[in-house]
N, C-alpha and C positions, 0 to 999 in steps of 0.2 A: 506230286504233289508240290504245293506252292514251300518256299524254304526263305526264312527269315535269319534276320543276321542282326544280332545284337551283342553289347559286350555283358549283358548277363541276364539269365533267365531265373526268374522266381516263381517257383512252384507253390502254387494257391494264396487265397488273397485276402486268408485272416490276418488278426495285428500282426502276428509276426511276419507276415509276406509282405502285408502294404508296409507298415515300418522299414522292413530291411529296403526294400524298394526306392522309399522316398531316399533313406540315406546315401543309398548308392547313386540314385539320379543326383542329388546335391553336390554328391563330389564327381561329377562331371559322365557316370556311367550311362551308357545308350541301356533301359534298361525296360523290360517288358515282364507283367506278371501275366500266367498262364491259370486261368481258372477250370475246375470241373462242371462247378454248378453253372446256372444261368446267371446269378447275380453274385459282387464280390461280398466278402465280409467271414466265409467260414461258417463257423457257429453264431457267430453276431448276426445272420442274415434276418431281415423279417418275412412276413407275407401279410397280407391282408384279404377278411372275409366280412363279408357283410357289412361293414362299415367299421371293421374291429381292424385293430393293427398292432400285431403279437411279435415282437422280440423274441427269436428262437429259441437263445439259450442265454448269454449272459443278461442278469438284469440285477447287479450290485454292482454300483461305481464307489468303490473304495479308492485308497491311495491318489489323492486327485494330483498331487504331486509328481508323480511317473507322468500323469497326462502333461501337466503342466512344462516338464522337462522336454518332453517328446514335440511340443508344438512350438517351443523355446528353439530349439534346435535350428527349427527353421525361421524363426523373427516371426511366429505366430502367439497366438494363445488359443485356450481352447475355447472360450468366447466367440472368437473370428469364425466358429464353423459350428455352437449350437451355444443353449443357454444351460448354464447349472443353474439348480434349484436342490438346497441344502435341506433334505427330510428331516422333521420335526413331528413325532417321535421319529427316531432313527427304524424301528420296527416294532411290532407287539410281540412279545411271547406269552403264548397257550399253553397253559401246564393242565394237569387234570383236573385240579381243583382250583385253578386261579388263574388270573394274565395280569400280564404288567406290560404298560409302552416303557421304551429305553427313550428318557429326554437325549435332546442333541446338547442339549446345557451342560455345564459339567458338575457345576454347584447342585443343578436338581438331580443329575445321576449320581450324585452320592450319597442325599437325602435320600432316595431310592435303596440304597445297597442297607445304608442304616436304619431302613424302615425292615426290610427283610432280614437282615443280620444285624444286631446293636451294634453299633462301634467298629463295623465295617469297614466304614467310609474311610480310616485312616489305612489301612490295609489295602484296600482299593488307590490311594496316592502312592504306597510305596511300591506295590505289583506295577503301576504304571510309570512311575519312576525308571524302574529297569526295562522294562517295555521301550521306551520312550529310547533309550541307550542300542539296544539291541535293534530297535528299526535305524535310527541312525548311524549305527556302526555297520548293519548290513545293509541296508541301503545306498552309504557313501562308500564303502569299501571294499564290499565283498559282492552284491550280487551283479556286478557289470564284470565280471571277470569270466575267459571266456571256458575256463574248466578243462584244458589243454592236458596242464599236469601240477601237481604238488607245486613245483617249482614258483608257480604265482601267487603262493602265499610264502613264499621264506623270504619274507621283512620281518625284522624283528619290532616295528612299530604296530604293522601289521597284525603278526603274533600276541603281542602285547592286545589288541584290540580285542582277538579272537577270545580271550581268557574271557571278556565280557559276554560273550553269545551264553554262553553256559549249556552248551552244544548235547550234554552225554549225559543231562536226566532229562527227565519226560515233562511235558508240557501237563500232565494228568496229576503228576504228582508237587511240581510248582505252584498248578493254582489250591491244591487242598493243604500250601502251606499257608497261605492267607486267607483261606475260605472255606467256609465250615457247612452254610447252608447249601442243601441239594440245589435248589433254584439256581441259586449265585454259579455254582459251578457248572450247570449246566450252560448258562447263560456266560460262562468264561470257554467254554470249551468249543461253544456252536461256530467259532471261527475255522476250529480244527479239524471239524466234521468231512468237510470237502479234500483234505489234504493228501489221504491216502490210507491213514492207518489210525489205529486208536489211540487216545489220547495219552495210553499208558507208555504208545508205542514212539510217541512223536515228539522229537525235541525239545525243550523247553524253549528252545531259541522263536518259536514260533509263538511267542507272547508278542511278538511285532505284529500278530495279527490283531491281537486285542488293542493294541495304540492304534493303528490303522482303524478298526471298529470307531472307538470311544471317544479320541479325541480328534482324528483327524475328519470323521465325521462321515455318515453313509447320504452321497448325492442322488442327484437324477437328472439325466440330459435331458430336456424337455423335446418330444417328440420321441422320445427313446432311446433305448443303446444302439440301436441301430445308424440314431445319429453321429457316433463317432467314426464309423466306417465311414459313410456319407463324405464327413470332416476330411478323414485321412482321403479317401478318393479322390475328392475334390483337391486337396494339397500335393498328393502322386501327378494330378494333371496338371497343375501348375507348375510340377517340376519335369513336365516331360514324360512322366511312365506312361507306358501302353497298357490297357488289361483286357484281357483278351476272355470271354467268358465262355461257355462250352467247348473247353480243351481241354479234355484230361490226355494226361502222359499217357502212351501207351506202349512205350519202347527209347530204348535209348541207342546211338549207336558211339561205341568206344576207339577211340584211338592214340595208343602211346600213352596209357594209362588215364586219361583225359576224357571225361565226357564231351564228345564233337558234336552232338546234335542230340536234341527231344524230337521224337514224333508223337504228337496227339490226335486230339479226334480228325481232323483235318488239314494239319500243317508239318511242315520240318522247322526248329528251333535252333538255329547254331550260336551256339557261345563260348565265350574264353572262362564265365564265371558259373556256374549252377547255383543255387540257392533252394531245397527244399523245405518249403513251409507246410506240406502236405503231412500225411501221416508218414513218419519214419519208418515204422516198422513195414508198412505198405509197400513204398516206395523200394527199400532195401531187398527187402525178403520177394517182393514181385514183380518189380521193374529192372533191379541191376540183376546181370549174372552172377551166376553163384561164385565165381574165382573173385570178386569185386567186392563183396558185400564185407563190412568190419565185423560182422554180428552174427552169431548163429541163432537158427530157430530156438535152438537150446535156450542160450541164451537169453532171448526174449521171453519166453515158456517161466523162467526165473525173475522176472521183474514183477514189483510189486507195482498194482496201477490203482491210482486213483477211482473212484467210482463212477460207475454208470447213472444212469434213473432214467424213472420214465416221468414223460410230460402230459400236461393234458392243457390245451389250449381251450376256453372257453367264453362264450358271448354268452351273455344273460340279459333279459331284456327289462330289468329294473336294477333300480343300486340298493346295495346289501349295507347292514348295520354289523359295526361292531367289527371291523376289518380296517385298516391300515396300510398303505405302500404296499410293506413288507410284514408276511408273519407266518411266527414257527412255530407250527402245531409239535408241542413236545408232552401231548397227552397223553402218549401212550409209552410203553417202555424205552427208556434211552438205550439201556446196556445191551437190551436183546436184539434192538435193531442193528445196532453198532456192530453187536458179534454176527449180523446176520450177512455184513458188510465185508468185514476182517477177518471174522474167525472160523466159526462154523457155517459156511457160503452156504446159504439158499435163500428163497423167495422169503421176505418177513411177513410174518402172521398179521402186525397191527403195528403199519410202520408211522415212524416220523415222517413229516413232510412239511414242505415251505409251498403260501402260497403268496404272490404277486399280485396287487391290485392296480397297476401305473393310472386309473383312470380315476383313482382316488384324488392322484395329483394332477393330471394331466388330460382336460376335455379332447384331447386330438386322438386319443387313440381309441375311444368308444364314441357310438351316437349317443345325442342326448337323452340321461335318463336310463342309460345302459352300462353295463359294468362288462371290462374286461379283467380275467383272472388266466393268469397262469401257475400252475401245480407243476412241482417238484417232489419226486420221492424218487432218493437215492437208492443205489441198488447194486450190488455186487458186480463189476465187471463180468463178464462172460456167460451173464444170464440172458438167455433171448425170451422175450416174451412172444405170445401168440394174441390173437383177438380177446378167449377167454381171459388170460390172465389178466388183460390190460383193462377189460370191464367189470371184472371184479375189485380193481385197486382204486377203478374210477368209483365202484359203486360206494367202497369205503369212506373213499376220503370226502364225498358227496354228504355222506351219511354227517360226517363229524363236522363240516362245513357248518352244515344246518343246524346242529345242536349248539357250534359254536355262536352264530348268530341269531339265533332264535326262529329260524322261519325257513319256508319251503325255497328252496334252490331247483331242485331238479327238473322240475316241472317249469320253469322257465327258463331254461338251455336252448337257444335258439342257433347255437353253434357251439361244435367241440371236435377236437381231433387231437390225437394219443402219437406221441412218438416215442420211442426207445432205442433200444441199444440195435435192434435190425435196422432203425433207422440210422443211426449213426453210422453202422457199417455201409449201407449203400452210399447216403449221402458224402461221409469223409472217409472211406475204409478205415475208420476208425479201428485198432487192436482190440478184439474181443468188444467191441462194441464200447468203450469208455469213453464218457463225457469230458473228463478233466487230466487228463493226461497220466504221467507217470507218480507216484507218491513221494509225497516227501518225507520220507523217512529216514535217517542217520545214514544207513548203507546204502542209500541213494540221493545223496545230498553232493554238490560240487563237481568237483573230479569223478565223483561215482556215477556220475550219470551218464548214459550212453554221449557219448561225444559228438560235439559240432564236425568235426573235421575226418572226414572218410580217408583212410590213410593211406588206399589204396588207389584212391583216385585223386590226381593232382587239384583238380577245379571242383568240386563237388563239398558243399557244406550244409547242416541240416540247422534248421531251427524251429522253433514251437514249445509246445509243452510235452514232448517228450526227451528234449537236452535242458539245457541249462535256462535260464533259472529256475524254470518248472510251471506248474500250470497255475493258470488265472489270466484275467486280462494286464493287470499290469508287469508281470513276468513274462508275456508272450511280448507286450511292446518292448520292454527291454532285451528282450532273446533277440528281435529285428535288429535293434540298435548294433548288440553285439556282433552280430555274423558279417553285418554290414563292415565293421569297422575293423575284423579279421580278413576281408577281401580286400578293402582298400590298403591296408598294410600290407600284404602280400601283392599286392600293384607297385606299392612304393619302395619295396625289396625290403620292409622291414622286419620278416616270418623268414625264418629257417626255412 
């Protein structure tokens, strides 16, 4: 079998893997990325059918400063690779008896809050003032820590800043100190829905997500979210990174407590440094021999995961009314659905769901006069759908879409594909079919997450959504930078 020698091998070509590869290559490492699927991007892959271009996973572009920071590290800007559009309204929220558009303009947003709850705009200003502090302290001083040990935070100035983060109260109680209106509370809790716990169990630190939402704005890379991946691949190529697709890691060779080589579907890769951006649990529990695993299966069983989801990619042969680019359907019982994910785990009877219609913004993702629709239903990880379950939920969400839009949709669907936990397992080896990684709960924050470094193998580190800093596209970019910096420091002798 063909043997190939590199300074670093990165397993997986999602956001964290590509980011790590770029930073390593910039520092002079001869780097290769090996990817099990036939195109790079991980969960941010895309596909085309009947003239429709579907992003397969991420669809929200928040925290633009993180993307700017990444590209600036290489003397670039996002605009060198894709064109950003700020969405206005940012998104639409559909409640049982009403609907609201969330304006991008701050003053218009305050007027909306006062309309729903008289006088609440002043509370919104104070809420956002605190959220901005959390965002800036969290992003500038905490999120780029590798999470090896508590000693990283033993700095007086850092500890003083930590007191501003209010991590020991819940985001649910924090929001209710400022707002009483049920619709506003659900709106403010929405960004927390995918973090992996009920608002009452999620640290109030994550009001920083409301700041990202309402102050930094909701954006869209023209062409689709996969344009970010294309930009990162282009950058990686400019830096000399090789990307090999259809190369799933099957086995490892270990010599003197180091991975000496990786065997993929068709080649053997030798490297001094191995970075796993693939599913942490799968690589550790399936690929590594038992004696070299840092964690046990029992440990993983106790981890709290962020949700999985059931997705539908739909092409419709006409334009639809009453929908924006992003649409949140809160027209069902919010508490019952969240309890089915985080409490009494089961298939939800009447689920909340999210609908993305990028063709409202971008004419390139659907044929003229047609609509590109992406529907996401959050589900508890570990629930594995079948065709009957998928079809039942499809009929439910289409019926509710028709009710909201006031028109027939089901007879105009010319393309449909479902994608669920079973697919996440097949395509990404996702632990329990999760879509978003590890839950951001207090007992799984920073140093309490699975460690980046395998303490039994000297040259293996992990990156991505099951380690620091956590789930989401911006955290994954940051995770790639952190792990690369650890490898670079190791090379220069800065690490013990």
